[in-house]
C-alpha positions as a printed NumPy array, in Angstrom:
array([[-64.519,   9.236,  54.45 ],
       [-62.796,   6.788,  56.784],
       [-62.646,   4.255,  53.952],
       [-61.034,   6.778,  51.611],
       [-58.544,   7.816,  54.283],
       [-57.632,   4.188,  54.928],
       [-57.046,   3.631,  51.179],
       [-54.782,   6.698,  51.004],
       [-52.776,   5.568,  54.036],
       [-52.46 ,   2.057,  52.644],
       [-51.329,   3.442,  49.274],
       [-48.679,   5.572,  51.003],
       [-47.41 ,   2.537,  52.906],
       [-47.236,   0.456,  49.714],
       [-45.374,   3.183,  47.802],
       [-42.991,   3.657,  50.721],
       [-42.321,  -0.07 ,  50.947],
       [-41.73 ,  -0.263,  47.186],
       [-39.249,   2.587,  47.425],
       [-37.477,   0.946,  50.355],
       [-37.251,  -2.608,  49.05 ],
       [-37.52 ,  -2.104,  45.287],
       [-34.966,   0.703,  44.856],
       [-31.859,  -1.545,  44.868],
       [-33.359,  -3.759,  42.153],
       [-34.239,  -0.73 ,  40.048],
       [-30.787,   0.786,  40.574],
       [-29.082,  -2.46 ,  39.579],
       [-31.069,  -2.439,  36.35 ],
       [-30.125,   1.187,  35.661],
       [-26.457,   0.498,  36.439],
       [-26.402,  -2.546,  34.161],
       [-27.946,  -0.509,  31.335],
       [-25.342,   2.246,  31.8  ],
       [-22.511,  -0.29 ,  31.64 ],
       [-23.931,  -1.884,  28.505],
       [-24.305,   1.53 ,  26.87 ],
       [-20.611,   2.132,  27.608],
       [-19.702,  -1.09 ,  25.777],
       [-19.669,  -3.668,  28.596],
       [-20.694,  -7.239,  27.719],
       [-20.383, -10.49 ,  29.686],
       [-21.468, -14.12 ,  29.32 ],
       [-22.764, -13.842,  32.895],
       [-22.752, -10.898,  35.273],
       [-24.189,  -9.565,  38.518],
       [-24.589,  -5.891,  39.371],
       [-25.321,  -5.174,  43.045],
       [-26.218,  -1.729,  44.362],
       [-26.236,  -0.859,  48.073],
       [-27.485,   2.375,  49.64 ],
       [-28.384,   3.401,  53.181],
       [-31.196,   4.266,  53.315],
       [-32.289,   2.411,  50.115],
       [-34.706,   5.133,  48.857],
       [-31.793,   7.488,  48.085],
       [-31.102,   5.177,  45.129],
       [-34.214,   6.714,  43.566],
       [-32.215,   9.961,  43.432],
       [-29.449,   8.152,  41.582],
       [-27.066,   7.791,  44.544],
       [-25.491,   4.617,  45.931],
       [-22.938,   3.902,  48.637],
       [-21.55 ,   0.851,  46.871],
       [-21.79 ,  -0.703,  43.413],
       [-20.316,  -4.16 ,  42.786],
       [-19.83 ,  -5.603,  39.293],
       [-19.008,  -9.293,  38.897],
       [-18.686, -10.791,  35.43 ],
       [-17.339, -13.784,  33.506],
       [-16.122, -13.89 ,  29.896],
       [-16.128, -10.108,  29.798],
       [-15.792,  -7.768,  26.817],
       [-15.445,  -4.003,  26.97 ],
       [-15.356,  -2.629,  23.436],
       [-12.329,  -4.549,  22.054],
       [-10.923,  -5.52 ,  25.483],
       [-11.482,  -9.072,  26.786],
       [-10.973, -10.771,  30.174],
       [-11.92 , -14.118,  31.692],
       [-13.518, -12.489,  34.745],
       [-13.701,  -9.378,  36.898],
       [-14.878,  -8.359,  40.351],
       [-14.953,  -4.591,  40.923],
       [-16.456,  -2.439,  43.685],
       [-17.151,   1.288,  43.278],
       [-18.08 ,   3.583,  46.165],
       [-20.04 ,   6.839,  46.507],
       [-21.65 ,   6.319,  43.112],
       [-23.726,   8.817,  41.145],
       [-25.711,   6.49 ,  38.864],
       [-27.257,   9.261,  36.778],
       [-24.049,  11.264,  36.458],
       [-22.019,   8.061,  35.915],
       [-19.408,   9.016,  38.476],
       [-17.824,   7.329,  41.495],
       [-15.348,   8.204,  44.243],
       [-13.23 ,   5.024,  44.374],
       [-12.759,   1.692,  42.625],
       [-11.241,  -1.516,  43.959],
       [-11.035,  -5.113,  42.752],
       [ -9.444,  -7.451,  40.265],
       [ -9.535,  -8.568,  36.637],
       [ -8.409, -12.1  ,  35.785],
       [ -6.779, -13.195,  32.51 ],
       [ -7.058,  -9.829,  30.772],
       [ -5.768,  -9.966,  27.206],
       [ -2.737,  -7.9  ,  26.196],
       [ -1.877,  -7.436,  22.546],
       [  1.488,  -8.754,  21.327],
       [  3.503,  -7.768,  18.287],
       [  3.154, -11.26 ,  16.859],
       [  1.216, -14.396,  17.73 ],
       [ -1.616, -14.956,  20.25 ],
       [ -2.522, -12.396,  22.895],
       [ -0.808, -12.629,  26.272],
       [ -2.922, -12.693,  29.424],
       [ -2.421, -10.818,  32.672],
       [ -4.031, -10.445,  36.092],
       [ -4.861,  -6.915,  37.232],
       [ -5.435,  -5.508,  40.734],
       [ -7.051,  -2.065,  40.981],
       [ -7.328,   0.248,  44.005],
       [ -7.749,   4.01 ,  44.309],
       [ -9.753,   7.04 ,  43.252],
       [-12.025,   6.368,  40.294],
       [-10.356,   8.904,  38.019],
       [ -6.78 ,   7.794,  38.776],
       [ -6.693,   4.364,  40.415],
       [ -3.457,   2.455,  40.844],
       [ -3.435,  -0.685,  38.693],
       [ -0.917,  -3.497,  39.094],
       [ -0.658,  -5.797,  36.074],
       [  1.128,  -9.145,  36.457],
       [  2.19 , -11.014,  33.311],
       [  3.528, -14.558,  33.668],
       [  6.994, -15.512,  32.436],
       [  5.545, -17.917,  29.842],
       [  3.413, -15.176,  28.278],
       [  6.446, -12.868,  28.142],
       [  8.543, -15.609,  26.545],
       [  5.937, -16.156,  23.817],
       [  5.61 , -12.427,  23.146],
       [  9.382, -11.922,  22.929],
       [  9.84 , -14.921,  20.656],
       [  7.245, -13.506,  18.274],
       [  8.737, -10.008,  18.346],
       [ 12.298, -11.196,  17.655],
       [ 11.191, -13.534,  14.891],
       [  9.292, -10.716,  13.179],
       [ 11.8  ,  -7.887,  13.583],
       [ 15.206,  -9.568,  13.597],
       [ 14.562, -12.975,  12.031],
       [ 15.985, -14.635,  15.167],
       [ 14.595, -17.875,  16.603],
       [ 14.382, -17.611,  20.407],
       [ 15.149, -20.761,  22.4  ],
       [ 14.198, -19.36 ,  25.792],
       [ 14.006, -16.25 ,  27.961],
       [ 14.695, -15.321,  31.586],
       [ 13.32 , -12.388,  33.55 ],
       [ 15.823, -10.934,  36.025],
       [ 15.138,  -8.221,  38.617],
       [ 14.886,  -5.31 ,  38.515],
       [ 14.001,  -4.95 ,  34.786],
       [ 16.246,  -7.232,  32.714],
       [ 15.248,  -9.82 ,  30.13 ],
       [ 17.762, -12.373,  28.861],
       [ 17.097, -14.018,  25.529],
       [ 18.754, -17.22 ,  24.385],
       [ 19.046, -18.035,  20.707],
       [ 21.221, -20.528,  18.842],
       [ 24.809, -19.845,  19.89 ],
       [ 24.22 , -16.562,  21.755],
       [ 22.5  , -14.829,  24.662],
       [ 21.168, -11.282,  24.375],
       [ 20.345,  -9.166,  27.41 ],
       [ 17.985,  -6.189,  27.301],
       [ 16.18 ,  -3.722,  29.528],
       [ 12.401,  -3.527,  29.751],
       [ 10.626,  -0.187,  29.748],
       [  7.578,   1.834,  28.735],
       [  7.804,   3.872,  25.518],
       [  6.118,   7.147,  24.609],
       [  3.156,   5.271,  23.114],
       [  2.493,   3.451,  26.379],
       [  3.732,   0.052,  25.174],
       [  6.169,  -2.334,  26.863],
       [  9.418,  -2.375,  24.9  ],
       [ 12.675,  -4.299,  25.158],
       [ 15.885,  -2.428,  24.382],
       [ 18.961,  -4.492,  23.45 ],
       [ 22.176,  -3.985,  21.468],
       [ 20.13 ,  -4.9  ,  18.381],
       [ 17.677,  -2.045,  18.991],
       [ 14.273,  -1.626,  20.605],
       [ 11.218,  -3.774,  20.006],
       [  7.637,  -3.527,  21.257],
       [  6.533,  -6.74 ,  22.967],
       [  3.255,  -5.927,  24.76 ],
       [  0.534,  -3.284,  24.427],
       [ -2.657,  -2.466,  26.3  ],
       [ -5.887,  -2.196,  24.35 ],
       [ -6.265,   1.497,  23.469],
       [ -9.991,   1.404,  24.242],
       [ -9.143,   0.994,  27.943],
       [ -8.126,   4.294,  29.663],
       [ -5.044,   2.746,  31.249],
       [ -1.716,   4.597,  31.368],
       [  1.404,   2.478,  31.863],
       [  3.949,   4.094,  34.183],
       [  6.73 ,   1.564,  34.777],
       [  7.697,  -2.071,  34.399],
       [  9.758,  -4.377,  36.629],
       [ 10.507,  -8.028,  37.312],
       [  8.975,  -9.432,  40.51 ],
       [  9.138, -13.107,  41.477],
       [ 10.272, -14.141,  38.013],
       [  7.244, -12.51 ,  36.355],
       [  6.629,  -9.158,  34.7  ],
       [  4.893,  -6.474,  36.777],
       [  3.501,  -3.324,  35.193],
       [  2.481,  -0.295,  37.264],
       [ -0.286,   1.727,  35.658],
       [ -3.052,   4.254,  36.317],
       [ -6.686,   3.534,  35.412],
       [ -9.268,   6.221,  34.697],
       [-12.391,   4.273,  35.642],
       [-14.398,   7.48 ,  35.346],
       [-13.892,   7.3  ,  31.583],
       [-15.13 ,   3.71 ,  31.584],
       [-18.35 ,   4.829,  33.268],
       [-18.805,   7.54 ,  30.682],
       [-18.631,  10.291,  33.275]])
């Protein structure tokens, strides 16, 4: 009887230890699988789950979930890297309270030519986080040159971004000035005396709503709202 009792106690200790130390590993595996099912792919990635106490992860709850990835694809969206932290996470329900972090060299579609890249900073509630998108002046210049060549048949020599939301375009013998804005389709457009032309768009597979655009430090800054809850599938 004593031997049997000792075996039962030992088994309980082993199971308890496995729950305590093994839960984060199991949760990371579950979280990674959920991300992949939602369309997330990366050349290399790390998913870290933290809970206090760790066994509550077995119920599908986590205090903090961190996703770090390089050469990332989400459906048709691509970025060089990302580092995102979600809090108060329901792993089974695929929901979270907040999201914070950054995405480097995210690709934005242009009307003509290669995709432009932007850096994104995210912070806020998971279903409506503030996202700040910074696009370099060179990327804007390339996008505008392509748009004007396609729509107006004009060769652009150079461009200049001027606060608060002005873009000056130099072509042979003339300079055109226009105002940057967000159209009803959620694209960045330039409105000049020649008309309006779309220059940048966000991949429609990403639940990101553009709200406004401005010029900050000689670069383009886009204010947007991200529904990370939709990304999680919740």
